[in-house]
VOPAGU-2260 file (C-alpha; in pm, 1 decimal, decimal comma):
REM VOPAGU-2260
SITE   aa  ch    i         X         Y         Z
SITE  MET   A    0     777,9     130,3     120,6
SITE  ILE   A    1     838,2     251,9    -247,5
SITE  ASP   A    2    1155,3     341,8    -105,3
SITE  ARG   A    3    1329,4      61,8      91,3
SITE  PHE   A    4    1270,2    -118,7    -137,8
SITE  ALA   A    5    1448,5      44,7    -338,2
SITE  ASN   A    6    1708,7      40,7    -167,1
SITE  ALA   A    7    1707,1    -301,0     -23,1
SITE  ARG   A    8    1646,0    -439,5    -381,0
SITE  GLY   A    9    1724,8    -190,5    -565,7
SITE  MET   A   10    1473,8       4,1    -857,1
SITE  ALA   A   11    1393,4    -406,7   -1016,5
SITE  GLY   A   12    1250,7    -405,2    -629,8
SITE  ALA   A   13    1035,8    -113,8    -618,8
SITE  VAL   A   14     828,1    -122,9    -945,5
SITE  LEU   A   15     727,1    -503,0    -855,6
SITE  THR   A   16     559,5    -325,9    -531,3
SITE  CYS   A   17     433,4     -58,5    -802,6
SITE  GLU   A   18     356,2    -247,2   -1057,8
SITE  MET   A   19     419,9      45,7   -1266,7
SITE  GLU   A   20     675,4     147,9   -1470,6
SITE  MET   A   21     941,4     398,3   -1257,3
SITE  SER   A   22    1211,0     646,9   -1415,7
SITE  ASP   A   23    1536,6     453,6   -1328,6
SITE  ASP   A   24    1688,2     740,4   -1166,7
SITE  TYR   A   25    1387,4     773,8    -900,7
SITE  MET   A   26    1642,9     746,9    -636,7
SITE  SER   A   27    1831,0    1038,3    -688,1
SITE  TRP   A   28    1475,4    1248,8    -672,1
SITE  SER   A   29    1472,2    1489,2    -355,8
SITE  PHE   A   30    1257,8    1339,4    -132,7
SITE  ASP   A   31     992,0    1658,7    -170,3
SITE  GLU   A   32     964,3    1472,5    -551,0
SITE  ARG   A   33     941,5    1079,6    -482,5
SITE  LEU   A   34     633,2    1218,3    -238,8
SITE  LYS   A   35     511,1    1367,1    -511,7
SITE  TRP   A   36     568,6    1174,0    -741,3
SITE  GLN   A   37     368,5     875,9    -530,7
SITE  ILE   A   38     156,5    1082,0    -477,7
SITE  GLU   A   39      13,6    1162,5    -705,1
SITE  ASN   A   40     117,2     764,8    -821,6
SITE  TYR   A   41     118,6     536,0    -610,4
SITE  LEU   A   42    -134,7     653,8    -402,0
SITE  PRO   A   43    -477,2     686,4    -618,9
SITE  ARG   A   44    -371,7     247,3    -689,8
SITE  GLN   A   45    -306,4     210,8    -342,4
SITE  VAL   A   46    -721,7     413,8    -226,6
SITE  GLN   A   47    -785,6     174,7    -445,3
SITE  TRP   A   48    -751,0    -131,6    -331,1
SITE  ILE   A   49    -855,8     -26,5     -11,0
SITE  GLU   A   50   -1201,7      34,0    -161,2
SITE  ASN   A   51   -1252,4    -267,9    -312,4
SITE  TRP   A   52   -1179,5    -461,9     -25,6
SITE  LEU   A   53   -1511,5    -250,9     104,8
SITE  ALA   A   54   -1711,3    -271,9    -158,7
SITE  LEU   A   55   -1627,1    -686,6    -215,4
SITE  ALA   A   56   -1722,9    -710,1     120,3
SITE  GLU   A   57   -2000,6    -517,5      85,1
SITE  GLU   A   58   -2134,8    -694,5    -212,0
SITE  ASP   A   59   -2068,6   -1035,2    -111,2
SITE  THR   A   60   -2222,6   -1301,9     181,2
SITE  GLN   A   61   -1984,8   -1599,7      58,0
SITE  VAL   A   62   -1683,9   -1414,1     183,5
SITE  GLU   A   63   -1619,2   -1325,2     523,9
SITE  LEU   A   64   -1374,0   -1049,2     538,4
SITE  LEU   A   65   -1283,1    -873,1     851,9
SITE  ILE   A   66   -1248,6    -496,3     830,6
SITE  THR   A   67   -1113,1    -266,2    1030,3
SITE  LYS   A   68    -964,8      32,7    1163,0
SITE  TYR   A   69    -628,6     111,4    1229,1
SITE  GLU   A   70    -705,1     260,3    1574,8
SITE  ASP   A   71    -889,1     -17,0    1715,6
SITE  PHE   A   72    -604,5    -250,5    1648,4
SITE  SER   A   73    -384,5     -45,8    1812,9
SITE  ASN   A   74    -572,8       6,3    2047,9
SITE  ASP   A   75    -643,9    -362,8    2138,4
SITE  PRO   A   76    -443,8    -628,8    1917,4
SITE  ALA   A   77    -514,3    -923,1    2050,4
SITE  ALA   A   78    -888,0    -848,2    2006,5
SITE  TYR   A   79    -757,2    -868,6    1642,8
SITE  THR   A   80    -497,3   -1246,9    1614,0
SITE  THR   A   81    -508,9   -1531,4    1699,1
SITE  LEU   A   82    -242,1   -1831,7    1697,1
């Protein structure tokens, strides 16, 4: 996703997506270097974001959240969407 935003919107778009500082020469790095950076820097923030939503779903009965697994959604997408 970071690379897609960088390609479509430039590094400013990637930085906005990541919400963190990134090297100006990020796009010149090899795929392996970019992946390593994402695993070390971006992935932990995404995991924390998910963990925060799961904690909220368990703790706050005032907020209705639908928590599902990708496998459940992909097996029956109509069950999780409304028009």
